[in-house]
N, C-alpha and C positions, 0 to 999 in steps of 0.2 A: 608813632605815625605809621599807618598801614603802608605796605609796599605797593608801588605802582604796578599795574598789570604788566606781566612779563618779567618783573624783577624777582630774583631768588628770595625765598623766604629765609629769614634769619632765625635760627633756633637759639633764642637767648639763654635758655637753661643750659644748653650745651656750651655756649660761649662762656657763660659764667663759670662753668666747671673747669674749662680749660684755663681761664684766668686764675682760678684758685690754685691749680696745679703749678702754673708758671710762677705765681707769687710764692708758693711754698718752696720751690726748688731753685729759684733764681740765685739766691745768695749761697755761696759755697759753704759757709759755716752752718747755715740753717739746713742745707742739704746733708751735711756731714752728721749733724745731730739726728735728723729724721732717719737716715739710713742706718745709723748705729743702733737706734732704738728698734727699728724694724728687724735687724739681724739678731739683736739681743733678746727681744720679746719680753723683757722685765720692766717693771716700774723703776725709774731712776730719779734721784734727787738732783737739785741744781749742782751741788758739789760734785756729784758723779758725772753730770753732763760736762762740767768744766774739764774733767779728766778725759772724757771721751773726745771732746772737740778741741781740747788744748787752747782754750780762750779764757778771757777774764770772766769772772762770775756775773758781772752786770750784762755782758754780751750774751752769755749763755741763757740768762734769765729772759732777756728781751726776745731772743729767737724762740725759746720754748713757749713763751706766752703768745707769740705770733702764730705758732703752729697750732696752739689750742684754739685761737680765734678762727683759723682757717679750717678747723675741723679735723685735723690729722692726729692731734694728741688729746688725750684725756688727762685731767688734772684731779688729783686726790690728795688727802692728808694722811701722813703717817703719825699715828698716835701711840701711846703706851711707853714713850721714852721721856726722860727728864728734859725739861726745856720746852721751847716753842715747837709745836708740831711742824714737821717739814713737809713742803709740797713735793708730791711725786708726779712724774710725767710718764705716760705710757702711750703706745700707739693705739689709736682707736681701732677696734676690731672691724675688719672689712677689707675689701680688695683695693689696693693702690695700683691703678693702671691707667694709662693714657694712650688712646689711639684716636685718630681722626681720619675719616668719620668713625664714630664709636663702633666698636666690634664687641658683640655680646658673648665673649668666650666663656665666661662663668655661667651664663644662662645655658649655652650650648652644652657645656660639661654636665650641668645638672639634668638637662633633658635626656642626654644620652645615658647617664647613670640611672635615671628613673626608668628608662626603657629597658635597660639590661636587668634591673631589679625585678621588673614585672615578669621576666622569664624564669624567675626562681633559680633553682640550682644550676640550670644550663647557663643563665646569664652571668651568675657569679663565677662559674668555672671559666667561661670565656674571658671575662675581665682579668682573672688571675693569670690565665695562660698568656694573655697579651702582655701583662706586666712582667712575667718571667722572661719572655722573649726580649722585651725592651731592656730589662736590666742586664741580660747577658750581652746584648749588643753594645751597651755603654761601658761595661767593665773590662778589665784587663786580666789575662790569665796569670795566676800566681800572685799571692799577697802575703805579707808578713803577719797580718792579723785581720780580723773581721773589720776593724775600724779602717784599716788601710784599703780593704777591698771596696769600701763604700765611698772612698774619696772621689772617684770619677762622677758620682752623682751630684757633686757639689755645684756643677755648672748649671743644674736645674734650679739652683737657689736653695737647695735643701741643706740642712745642717744636722748631722747625725752624731749621737754620742752612744758608745757601746760600753755597757757595764755587765760583764759576764754574758749571760744569754739574753739580756734585755737591750733593745735598741730604741733610743728615744729620738724622735724627729723634732728638734727644737723649733723648727719652722716648717709646718706641714704645707707643702706646696700645692696640695689639693684641697685645702681647707674649705673653700667656698662650695665646691662640688659635694663635699661630705654632707652638707646640710640637706641635700635632696636624696642621696642614696648612699648612706654610710657603709652599708654592707658591701656594695659593689666597689666603691672607691677605696675603702680600706683594704679590701681583698686584692685589688689591683696594685696598691702601694706595697703591700706585703709581697706580692709577686715580683715587683721590681727589685726589692731588697734581696729576695731569695735568688733571683736570676743573677744579680751582681755577685752574690756570695758564691754561687755555684761556679760561675765563670772564673772566679779567683781561686777555686779549689776548696772552698768551705762547703761541705755537703750538709746542709741543714734545711729544715722546713720552717718558714717564717709565718707566724700568725699574728694578727692585730690584737692588741689589748684595749684599744680605744683611747680617747682623749685624756690627757693629764693636765691640761690647762687650756685656756681659750685658743691658743695658737699652736699647741704641740700635741703629739700623740705618741704612743709607745707600741712596741712589737716584741714578741718573744721568739727567739731562734732556738728550736729544739732539734733533736736528731731526726734526720729524714727517715720517713717510713720506707721500708724495703719490702717489696712483694715477695711472699714465700709460698711454697707449695706444700701441702700436708703430705707427710710420709705415707706411702701406700695409696695415694689418690691415683686413679687411673688417668692416663694421658688424655688430652682433648683430641 
């Protein structure tokens, strides 16, 4: 039925989206399963979901199937093992966010990234410098290790694993913006890591290696470059 003159128009698509989020997160067990899968980023079987949520197998199955119906999980089959193929559940790639009225933060990030990318070297350098400054502001001076130095970044929702000079972001918090301007976004992300490490006393230069899965990316932390002056060069 059309709205009467003067009545507010109802955005049914937006209302349906809100209802979908509410239905997905209303139940605490369903919420626990979804958030565990978001944090983990890997495909999980029902038996693994039972362990994650600490519920009966039938309950875990019902919630997982409901999350598939709501569009938050993807379902696949694990083959190559003896016996019946197991169902695997994983988070559908995309942004899980709820604001009302809707705020297009991912769109804004993509547009800003594209704008900086169009500036070439200057844009990338500006993004990286901003990242370094932000990382330094978040971190704490002094750290027992590189992994410890990155702990303050966890409040952003990031999860980092350090293996030698390799840093893996298990959950890239800038994933959606990367689709529009990967060079700028990954450079800014590397700058954040570098700034946090510098603040903690780890003098390295961090460079992006690119994605390692649909939700994660990697970086390499090498020795920082030191400016040198050639022997015999005349002073400026």
